[in-house]
Biopython code that builds the backbone (N, CA, C, O; Angstrom):
import numpy as np
from Bio.PDB.StructureBuilder import StructureBuilder

atoms = [
    (1, "UNK", "N", (0.781, -1.382, -0.105)),
    (1, "UNK", "CA", (-0.053, -0.089, 0.001)),
    (1, "UNK", "C", (0.994, 1.288, -0.015)),
    (1, "UNK", "O", (1.844, 1.455, 0.859)),
    (2, "UNK", "N", (0.833, 2.000, -0.874)),
    (2, "UNK", "CA", (1.500, 3.501, -1.042)),
    (2, "UNK", "C", (1.422, 4.280, 0.020)),
    (2, "UNK", "O", (0.328, 4.161, 0.572)),
    (3, "UNK", "N", (2.325, 5.227, 0.668)),
    (3, "UNK", "CA", (1.991, 6.166, 1.581)),
    (3, "UNK", "C", (1.346, 7.332, 1.070)),
    (3, "UNK", "O", (1.688, 7.976, 0.078)),
    (4, "UNK", "N", (0.133, 7.604, 2.029)),
    (4, "UNK", "CA", (-0.736, 8.877, 1.567)),
    (4, "UNK", "C", (-0.131, 10.055, 2.002)),
    (4, "UNK", "O", (0.094, 10.305, 3.186)),
    (5, "UNK", "N", (0.123, 10.747, 1.105)),
    (5, "UNK", "CA", (1.050, 12.043, 1.143)),
    (5, "UNK", "C", (0.295, 13.212, 0.854)),
    (5, "UNK", "O", (0.814, 14.328, 0.804)),
    (6, "UNK", "N", (-1.038, 12.972, 0.642)),
    (6, "UNK", "CA", (-1.911, 14.203, 0.758)),
    (6, "UNK", "C", (-3.334, 14.109, 1.951)),
    (6, "UNK", "O", (-4.082, 13.200, 2.312)),
    (7, "UNK", "N", (-3.206, 15.454, 2.257)),
    (7, "UNK", "CA", (-4.131, 15.426, 3.278)),
    (7, "UNK", "C", (-5.218, 16.387, 2.832)),
    (7, "UNK", "O", (-4.771, 17.468, 2.446)),
    (8, "UNK", "N", (-6.646, 16.243, 2.788)),
    (8, "UNK", "CA", (-7.541, 17.394, 2.317)),
    (8, "UNK", "C", (-8.529, 17.720, 3.636)),
    (8, "UNK", "O", (-9.105, 16.826, 4.256)),
    (9, "UNK", "N", (-8.626, 19.087, 3.950)),
    (9, "UNK", "CA", (-9.132, 19.421, 5.052)),
    (9, "UNK", "C", (-10.586, 19.884, 4.513)),
    (9, "UNK", "O", (-10.465, 20.867, 3.782)),
    (10, "UNK", "N", (-11.841, 19.484, 4.653)),
    (10, "UNK", "CA", (-12.926, 20.069, 4.275)),
    (10, "UNK", "C", (-13.796, 20.537, 5.303)),
    (10, "UNK", "O", (-13.989, 19.773, 6.249)),
    (11, "UNK", "N", (-14.359, 21.654, 5.294)),
    (11, "UNK", "CA", (-15.004, 22.446, 6.112)),
    (11, "UNK", "C", (-16.667, 22.613, 5.558)),
    (11, "UNK", "O", (-17.059, 23.630, 4.987)),
    (12, "UNK", "N", (-17.415, 21.590, 5.803)),
    (12, "UNK", "CA", (-18.531, 21.773, 4.984)),
    (12, "UNK", "C", (-19.573, 22.760, 5.888)),
    (12, "UNK", "O", (-20.407, 23.458, 5.311)),
    (13, "UNK", "N", (-19.471, 22.751, 7.007)),
    (13, "UNK", "CA", (-20.389, 23.574, 7.892)),
    (13, "UNK", "C", (-20.128, 25.246, 7.884)),
    (13, "UNK", "O", (-20.687, 26.065, 8.613)),
    (14, "UNK", "N", (-19.129, 25.505, 6.859)),
    (14, "UNK", "CA", (-18.871, 26.986, 6.866)),
    (14, "UNK", "C", (-19.542, 27.826, 5.450)),
    (14, "UNK", "O", (-19.162, 28.734, 4.711)),
    (15, "UNK", "N", (-20.612, 27.046, 5.551)),
    (15, "UNK", "CA", (-21.883, 27.526, 4.266)),
    (15, "UNK", "C", (-22.045, 29.257, 4.464)),
    (15, "UNK", "O", (-22.078, 30.064, 3.534)),
    (16, "UNK", "N", (-22.123, 29.532, 5.715)),
    (16, "UNK", "CA", (-22.471, 30.971, 6.009)),
    (16, "UNK", "C", (-21.188, 31.820, 6.194)),
    (16, "UNK", "O", (-21.268, 33.024, 6.437)),
    (17, "UNK", "N", (-20.230, 31.297, 6.098)),
    (17, "UNK", "CA", (-18.981, 32.056, 6.616)),
    (17, "UNK", "C", (-18.494, 32.412, 7.941)),
    (17, "UNK", "O", (-17.558, 33.182, 8.155)),
    (18, "UNK", "N", (-19.234, 31.764, 8.872)),
    (18, "UNK", "CA", (-18.970, 32.087, 10.095)),
    (18, "UNK", "C", (-17.537, 31.589, 10.605)),
    (18, "UNK", "O", (-16.934, 32.187, 11.496)),
    (19, "UNK", "N", (-17.126, 30.642, 10.079)),
    (19, "UNK", "CA", (-15.921, 30.022, 10.391)),
    (19, "UNK", "C", (-14.902, 30.481, 9.891)),
    (19, "UNK", "O", (-13.831, 30.211, 10.435)),
    (20, "UNK", "N", (-14.922, 31.315, 8.702)),
    (20, "UNK", "CA", (-13.827, 31.749, 7.529)),
    (20, "UNK", "C", (-12.687, 32.238, 8.365)),
    (20, "UNK", "O", (-11.590, 31.691, 8.254)),
    (21, "UNK", "N", (-12.896, 33.367, 9.309)),
    (21, "UNK", "CA", (-12.014, 33.706, 10.166)),
    (21, "UNK", "C", (-11.113, 32.847, 10.967)),
    (21, "UNK", "O", (-9.901, 33.047, 10.890)),
    (22, "UNK", "N", (-11.616, 31.842, 11.782)),
    (22, "UNK", "CA", (-11.207, 30.889, 12.347)),
    (22, "UNK", "C", (-10.287, 29.846, 11.482)),
    (22, "UNK", "O", (-9.232, 29.418, 11.949)),
    (23, "UNK", "N", (-10.761, 29.470, 10.195)),
    (23, "UNK", "CA", (-10.153, 28.712, 9.335)),
    (23, "UNK", "C", (-8.721, 29.153, 8.676)),
    (23, "UNK", "O", (-7.761, 28.437, 8.391)),
    (24, "UNK", "N", (-8.898, 30.627, 8.519)),
    (24, "UNK", "CA", (-7.872, 31.371, 8.040)),
    (24, "UNK", "C", (-6.434, 31.267, 8.994)),
    (24, "UNK", "O", (-5.251, 31.086, 8.705)),
    (25, "UNK", "N", (-7.067, 31.447, 10.093)),
    (25, "UNK", "CA", (-5.912, 31.666, 11.319)),
    (25, "UNK", "C", (-5.392, 30.257, 11.595)),
    (25, "UNK", "O", (-4.253, 30.108, 12.038)),
    (26, "UNK", "N", (-6.333, 29.037, 11.303)),
    (26, "UNK", "CA", (-5.721, 27.822, 11.325)),
    (26, "UNK", "C", (-4.867, 27.632, 10.241)),
    (26, "UNK", "O", (-3.795, 27.046, 10.388)),
    (27, "UNK", "N", (-5.236, 28.070, 9.169)),
    (27, "UNK", "CA", (-4.112, 27.848, 7.812)),
    (27, "UNK", "C", (-3.083, 28.695, 7.943)),
    (27, "UNK", "O", (-2.105, 28.394, 7.259)),
    (28, "UNK", "N", (-2.987, 29.673, 8.611)),
    (28, "UNK", "CA", (-1.810, 30.536, 8.744)),
    (28, "UNK", "C", (-1.002, 29.613, 9.740)),
    (28, "UNK", "O", (0.149, 29.434, 9.341)),
    (29, "UNK", "N", (-1.243, 29.100, 10.702)),
    (29, "UNK", "CA", (-0.507, 28.279, 11.826)),
    (29, "UNK", "C", (-0.079, 26.971, 10.889)),
    (29, "UNK", "O", (1.069, 26.533, 10.961)),
    (30, "UNK", "N", (-0.830, 26.517, 10.218)),
    (30, "UNK", "CA", (-0.455, 25.278, 9.300)),
    (30, "UNK", "C", (0.481, 25.518, 8.289)),
    (30, "UNK", "O", (1.190, 24.586, 7.911)),
    (31, "UNK", "N", (0.598, 26.747, 7.745)),
    (31, "UNK", "CA", (1.509, 27.326, 7.061)),
    (31, "UNK", "C", (2.937, 27.337, 7.745)),
    (31, "UNK", "O", (3.975, 26.822, 7.328)),
    (32, "UNK", "N", (2.714, 28.066, 8.913)),
    (32, "UNK", "CA", (4.263, 28.030, 9.367)),
    (32, "UNK", "C", (4.482, 26.541, 10.146)),
    (32, "UNK", "O", (5.668, 26.215, 10.198)),
    (33, "UNK", "N", (3.725, 25.779, 10.635)),
    (33, "UNK", "CA", (3.989, 24.458, 10.720)),
    (33, "UNK", "C", (4.770, 23.595, 9.764)),
    (33, "UNK", "O", (5.878, 23.060, 9.789)),
    (34, "UNK", "N", (3.727, 23.669, 8.872)),
    (34, "UNK", "CA", (4.411, 22.543, 7.744)),
    (34, "UNK", "C", (4.960, 23.085, 6.581)),
    (34, "UNK", "O", (5.841, 22.336, 6.158)),
    (35, "UNK", "N", (4.809, 24.058, 5.904)),
    (35, "UNK", "CA", (5.213, 24.706, 4.783)),
    (35, "UNK", "C", (6.996, 25.236, 5.181)),
    (35, "UNK", "O", (8.076, 24.716, 4.902)),
    (36, "UNK", "N", (6.678, 26.320, 5.839)),
    (36, "UNK", "CA", (7.802, 26.869, 6.410)),
    (36, "UNK", "C", (8.983, 26.081, 7.023)),
    (36, "UNK", "O", (10.105, 26.581, 6.955)),
    (37, "UNK", "N", (8.817, 24.980, 7.568)),
    (37, "UNK", "CA", (9.581, 24.196, 8.013)),
    (37, "UNK", "C", (9.999, 23.204, 7.233)),
    (37, "UNK", "O", (10.794, 22.392, 7.707)),
    (38, "UNK", "N", (9.535, 23.073, 5.858)),
    (38, "UNK", "CA", (9.562, 22.034, 4.788)),
    (38, "UNK", "C", (9.429, 20.845, 4.848)),
    (38, "UNK", "O", (10.159, 19.961, 4.401)),
    (39, "UNK", "N", (8.330, 20.769, 5.499)),
    (39, "UNK", "CA", (7.496, 19.389, 5.819)),
    (39, "UNK", "C", (6.581, 18.946, 4.845)),
    (39, "UNK", "O", (6.333, 17.757, 4.642)),
    (40, "UNK", "N", (5.879, 20.265, 4.003)),
    (40, "UNK", "CA", (5.281, 19.978, 3.066)),
    (40, "UNK", "C", (4.528, 21.131, 2.455)),
    (40, "UNK", "O", (4.965, 22.209, 2.856)),
    (41, "UNK", "N", (3.439, 21.237, 1.530)),
    (41, "UNK", "CA", (2.897, 22.547, 1.012)),
    (41, "UNK", "C", (1.520, 22.639, 1.189)),
    (41, "UNK", "O", (0.680, 21.740, 1.226)),
    (42, "UNK", "N", (1.396, 23.897, 1.298)),
    (42, "UNK", "CA", (-0.053, 24.159, 1.713)),
    (42, "UNK", "C", (-0.513, 25.068, 0.543)),
    (42, "UNK", "O", (-1.715, 25.303, 0.424)),
    (43, "UNK", "N", (0.215, 25.489, -0.160)),
    (43, "UNK", "CA", (-0.316, 26.400, -1.155)),
    (43, "UNK", "C", (0.375, 28.009, -1.455)),
    (43, "UNK", "O", (0.315, 28.790, -2.405)),
    (44, "UNK", "N", (1.102, 28.028, 0.000)),
    (44, "UNK", "CA", (1.542, 29.381, 0.155)),
    (44, "UNK", "C", (0.721, 30.354, 0.714)),
    (44, "UNK", "O", (-0.459, 30.014, 0.800)),
    (45, "UNK", "N", (1.041, 31.632, 1.178)),
    (45, "UNK", "CA", (0.308, 32.174, 1.864)),
    (45, "UNK", "C", (-1.125, 32.968, 1.114)),
    (45, "UNK", "O", (-2.179, 33.366, 1.609)),
    (46, "UNK", "N", (-0.624, 32.972, -0.213)),
    (46, "UNK", "CA", (-2.107, 33.211, -1.130)),
    (46, "UNK", "C", (-3.267, 32.361, -0.528)),
    (46, "UNK", "O", (-4.312, 32.595, 0.080)),
    (47, "UNK", "N", (-2.597, 31.265, -0.981)),
    (47, "UNK", "CA", (-3.948, 30.064, -0.633)),
    (47, "UNK", "C", (-4.649, 30.278, 0.779)),
    (47, "UNK", "O", (-5.870, 30.348, 0.912)),
    (48, "UNK", "N", (-3.742, 30.373, 1.802)),
    (48, "UNK", "CA", (-4.050, 30.480, 3.318)),
    (48, "UNK", "C", (-4.938, 31.592, 3.418)),
    (48, "UNK", "O", (-6.038, 31.398, 3.934)),
    (49, "UNK", "N", (-4.535, 33.084, 2.876)),
    (49, "UNK", "CA", (-5.383, 34.062, 3.104)),
    (49, "UNK", "C", (-6.744, 33.976, 2.295)),
    (49, "UNK", "O", (-7.673, 34.742, 2.547)),
    (50, "UNK", "N", (-6.815, 32.980, 1.288)),
    (50, "UNK", "CA", (-8.013, 32.763, 0.577)),
    (50, "UNK", "C", (-9.109, 31.686, 1.247)),
    (50, "UNK", "O", (-10.297, 31.676, 0.926)),
    (51, "UNK", "N", (-8.653, 30.998, 1.997)),
    (51, "UNK", "CA", (-9.158, 29.819, 2.541)),
    (51, "UNK", "C", (-10.691, 29.832, 2.962)),
    (51, "UNK", "O", (-10.986, 30.813, 3.644)),
    (52, "UNK", "N", (-11.466, 29.169, 2.764)),
    (52, "UNK", "CA", (-12.879, 29.300, 2.941)),
    (52, "UNK", "C", (-13.484, 27.984, 3.463)),
    (52, "UNK", "O", (-14.144, 27.937, 4.501)),
    (53, "UNK", "N", (-13.247, 27.019, 2.759)),
    (53, "UNK", "CA", (-13.832, 25.590, 3.076)),
    (53, "UNK", "C", (-12.720, 24.442, 2.687)),
    (53, "UNK", "O", (-12.828, 23.365, 3.273)),
    (54, "UNK", "N", (-11.866, 24.575, 1.921)),
    (54, "UNK", "CA", (-11.043, 23.394, 1.692)),
    (54, "UNK", "C", (-9.267, 23.900, 1.843)),
    (54, "UNK", "O", (-8.723, 24.894, 1.361)),
    (55, "UNK", "N", (-8.786, 22.999, 2.536)),
    (55, "UNK", "CA", (-7.514, 23.287, 2.384)),
    (55, "UNK", "C", (-6.482, 21.845, 2.041)),
    (55, "UNK", "O", (-6.690, 20.762, 2.587)),
    (56, "UNK", "N", (-5.483, 22.060, 1.149)),
    (56, "UNK", "CA", (-4.901, 20.645, 1.137)),
    (56, "UNK", "C", (-3.345, 20.813, 1.318)),
    (56, "UNK", "O", (-2.673, 21.764, 0.917)),
    (57, "UNK", "N", (-2.923, 19.744, 1.974)),
    (57, "UNK", "CA", (-1.553, 19.794, 2.049)),
    (57, "UNK", "C", (-1.209, 18.633, 1.676)),
    (57, "UNK", "O", (-1.807, 17.572, 1.852)),
    (58, "UNK", "N", (0.323, 18.943, 0.854)),
    (58, "UNK", "CA", (0.943, 17.835, 0.277)),
    (58, "UNK", "C", (2.172, 17.688, 0.928)),
    (58, "UNK", "O", (3.041, 18.559, 0.896)),
    (59, "UNK", "N", (2.296, 16.475, 1.601)),
    (59, "UNK", "CA", (3.521, 16.155, 2.350)),
    (59, "UNK", "C", (4.786, 15.750, 1.783)),
    (59, "UNK", "O", (4.838, 14.667, 1.201)),
    (60, "UNK", "N", (5.871, 16.522, 1.882)),
    (60, "UNK", "CA", (6.979, 16.429, 1.092)),
    (60, "UNK", "C", (7.746, 14.763, 1.341)),
    (60, "UNK", "O", (8.031, 14.106, 0.340)),
    (61, "UNK", "N", (8.000, 14.253, 2.621)),
    (61, "UNK", "CA", (8.712, 12.939, 2.684)),
    (61, "UNK", "C", (7.812, 12.128, 3.388)),
    (61, "UNK", "O", (7.421, 12.460, 4.507)),
    (62, "UNK", "N", (7.446, 11.094, 2.837)),
    (62, "UNK", "CA", (6.657, 10.129, 3.274)),
    (62, "UNK", "C", (7.056, 9.722, 4.510)),
    (62, "UNK", "O", (6.127, 9.417, 5.258)),
    (63, "UNK", "N", (8.214, 9.619, 4.974)),
    (63, "UNK", "CA", (8.575, 9.106, 6.146)),
    (63, "UNK", "C", (8.167, 10.135, 7.470)),
    (63, "UNK", "O", (8.183, 9.814, 8.658)),
    (64, "UNK", "N", (7.828, 11.359, 6.937)),
    (64, "UNK", "CA", (7.243, 12.536, 7.901)),
    (64, "UNK", "C", (5.562, 12.767, 7.794)),
    (64, "UNK", "O", (4.978, 13.797, 8.130)),
    (65, "UNK", "N", (4.892, 11.448, 7.195)),
    (65, "UNK", "CA", (3.280, 11.508, 6.954)),
    (65, "UNK", "C", (2.752, 11.408, 8.455)),
    (65, "UNK", "O", (1.756, 12.070, 8.747)),
    (66, "UNK", "N", (3.300, 10.700, 9.319)),
    (66, "UNK", "CA", (2.520, 10.611, 10.604)),
    (66, "UNK", "C", (2.820, 11.650, 11.484)),
    (66, "UNK", "O", (1.992, 11.927, 12.352)),
    (67, "UNK", "N", (3.795, 12.229, 11.410)),
    (67, "UNK", "CA", (3.982, 13.692, 12.320)),
    (67, "UNK", "C", (3.404, 14.914, 11.556)),
    (67, "UNK", "O", (3.250, 15.953, 12.198)),
    (68, "UNK", "N", (3.091, 14.884, 10.323)),
    (68, "UNK", "CA", (2.174, 15.956, 9.692)),
    (68, "UNK", "C", (0.933, 15.514, 10.194)),
    (68, "UNK", "O", (0.269, 16.296, 10.874)),
    (69, "UNK", "N", (0.558, 14.476, 9.981)),
    (69, "UNK", "CA", (-1.047, 14.046, 10.351)),
    (69, "UNK", "C", (-1.228, 14.542, 11.981)),
    (69, "UNK", "O", (-2.200, 15.158, 12.419)),
    (70, "UNK", "N", (-0.232, 14.181, 12.626)),
    (70, "UNK", "CA", (-0.485, 14.722, 14.182)),
    (70, "UNK", "C", (-0.556, 16.121, 14.439)),
    (70, "UNK", "O", (-1.293, 16.563, 15.321)),
    (71, "UNK", "N", (0.113, 16.798, 13.775)),
    (71, "UNK", "CA", (0.442, 18.277, 13.754)),
    (71, "UNK", "C", (-0.786, 19.040, 13.191)),
    (71, "UNK", "O", (-1.268, 19.972, 13.836)),
    (72, "UNK", "N", (-1.254, 18.687, 12.097)),
    (72, "UNK", "CA", (-2.595, 18.925, 11.548)),
    (72, "UNK", "C", (-3.858, 18.423, 12.441)),
    (72, "UNK", "O", (-4.811, 19.202, 12.467)),
    (73, "UNK", "N", (-3.964, 17.340, 13.097)),
    (73, "UNK", "CA", (-4.845, 17.186, 14.005)),
    (73, "UNK", "C", (-4.851, 18.007, 15.653)),
    (73, "UNK", "O", (-5.864, 18.168, 16.333)),
    (74, "UNK", "N", (-3.662, 18.377, 15.976)),
    (74, "UNK", "CA", (-3.448, 19.147, 16.965)),
    (74, "UNK", "C", (-3.541, 20.597, 16.970)),
    (74, "UNK", "O", (-3.611, 21.326, 17.959)),
    (75, "UNK", "N", (-3.532, 20.960, 15.623)),
    (75, "UNK", "CA", (-3.802, 22.301, 15.286)),
    (75, "UNK", "C", (-5.467, 22.345, 15.163)),
    (75, "UNK", "O", (-6.058, 23.250, 15.753)),
    (76, "UNK", "N", (-5.944, 21.719, 14.672)),
    (76, "UNK", "CA", (-7.315, 21.453, 14.285)),
    (76, "UNK", "C", (-7.978, 21.674, 15.788)),
    (76, "UNK", "O", (-8.819, 22.565, 15.915)),
    (77, "UNK", "N", (-7.678, 21.028, 16.692)),
    (77, "UNK", "CA", (-8.207, 20.914, 18.096)),
    (77, "UNK", "C", (-8.018, 22.252, 18.802)),
    (77, "UNK", "O", (-8.893, 22.773, 19.494)),
    (78, "UNK", "N", (-6.886, 22.738, 18.591)),
    (78, "UNK", "CA", (-6.243, 23.999, 19.344)),
    (78, "UNK", "C", (-7.105, 25.090, 18.800)),
    (78, "UNK", "O", (-7.482, 25.931, 19.616)),
    (79, "UNK", "N", (-7.456, 25.206, 17.635)),
    (79, "UNK", "CA", (-8.370, 26.127, 16.869)),
    (79, "UNK", "C", (-9.941, 25.768, 17.033)),
    (79, "UNK", "O", (-10.846, 26.477, 16.593)),
    (80, "UNK", "N", (-10.094, 24.721, 17.640)),
    (80, "UNK", "CA", (-11.518, 24.340, 17.972)),
    (80, "UNK", "C", (-12.264, 23.979, 16.738)),
    (80, "UNK", "O", (-13.493, 24.009, 16.696)),
    (81, "UNK", "N", (-11.422, 23.595, 15.611)),
    (81, "UNK", "CA", (-12.157, 23.185, 14.268)),
    (81, "UNK", "C", (-12.440, 21.668, 14.103)),
    (81, "UNK", "O", (-13.170, 21.228, 13.214)),
    (82, "UNK", "N", (-11.664, 20.728, 15.236)),
    (82, "UNK", "CA", (-11.612, 19.366, 15.002)),
    (82, "UNK", "C", (-13.134, 18.778, 14.466)),
    (82, "UNK", "O", (-13.316, 17.923, 13.600)),
    (83, "UNK", "N", (-14.010, 19.407, 15.146)),
    (83, "UNK", "CA", (-15.457, 18.634, 14.613)),
    (83, "UNK", "C", (-15.952, 19.450, 13.522)),
    (83, "UNK", "O", (-16.935, 18.929, 12.995)),
    (84, "UNK", "N", (-15.576, 20.644, 12.963)),
    (84, "UNK", "CA", (-16.130, 21.081, 11.868)),
    (84, "UNK", "C", (-15.347, 20.672, 10.431)),
    (84, "UNK", "O", (-15.735, 21.117, 9.351)),
    (85, "UNK", "N", (-14.386, 19.917, 10.540)),
    (85, "UNK", "CA", (-13.203, 19.426, 9.484)),
    (85, "UNK", "C", (-13.680, 18.009, 9.344)),
    (85, "UNK", "O", (-14.117, 17.368, 10.300)),
    (86, "UNK", "N", (-13.566, 17.458, 7.906)),
    (86, "UNK", "CA", (-13.833, 16.311, 7.520)),
    (86, "UNK", "C", (-12.345, 16.070, 6.853)),
    (86, "UNK", "O", (-11.852, 16.775, 5.972)),
    (87, "UNK", "N", (-11.714, 14.864, 7.496)),
    (87, "UNK", "CA", (-9.949, 15.031, 6.722)),
    (87, "UNK", "C", (-10.401, 13.730, 5.804)),
    (87, "UNK", "O", (-11.287, 12.886, 5.939)),
    (88, "UNK", "N", (-9.390, 13.958, 4.818)),
    (88, "UNK", "CA", (-9.556, 12.834, 3.789)),
    (88, "UNK", "C", (-8.279, 12.696, 3.547)),
    (88, "UNK", "O", (-7.595, 13.719, 3.552)),
    (89, "UNK", "N", (-7.716, 11.542, 3.307)),
    (89, "UNK", "CA", (-5.971, 11.291, 3.080)),
    (89, "UNK", "C", (-5.871, 10.560, 1.642)),
    (89, "UNK", "O", (-6.747, 9.745, 1.354)),
    (90, "UNK", "N", (-4.948, 10.798, 0.837)),
    (90, "UNK", "CA", (-4.837, 10.165, -0.252)),
    (90, "UNK", "C", (-3.492, 10.235, -0.439)),
    (90, "UNK", "O", (-2.978, 9.715, -1.430)),
]
sb = StructureBuilder()
sb.init_structure("model")
sb.init_model(0)
sb.init_chain("A")
sb.init_seg("    ")
for serial, (resi, resn, name, xyz) in enumerate(atoms, 1):
    if name == "N":
        sb.init_residue(resn, " ", resi, " ")
    sb.init_atom(name, np.array(xyz, "f"), 0.0, 1.0, " ", f" {name:<3s}", serial, name[0])
structure = sb.get_structure()
């Protein structure tokens, strides 16, 4: 089974835009944790600043997949978005 190196976060409950500010704050922290440290790619600050309901993380190193997943889970919890996000791995 190949290593799943892509994480897609979907926020289906943000249809009215009330979560947008929290999602963007989360995405900025995600950018700092993942992209700036060289673990993966979230699409840059432009993508982060426009995030509304979907974020995609490309993990650069297969051996770091577990660590990145854990960081994403912890950041979702700290931003109180864990129950609002659907996580897909591919």
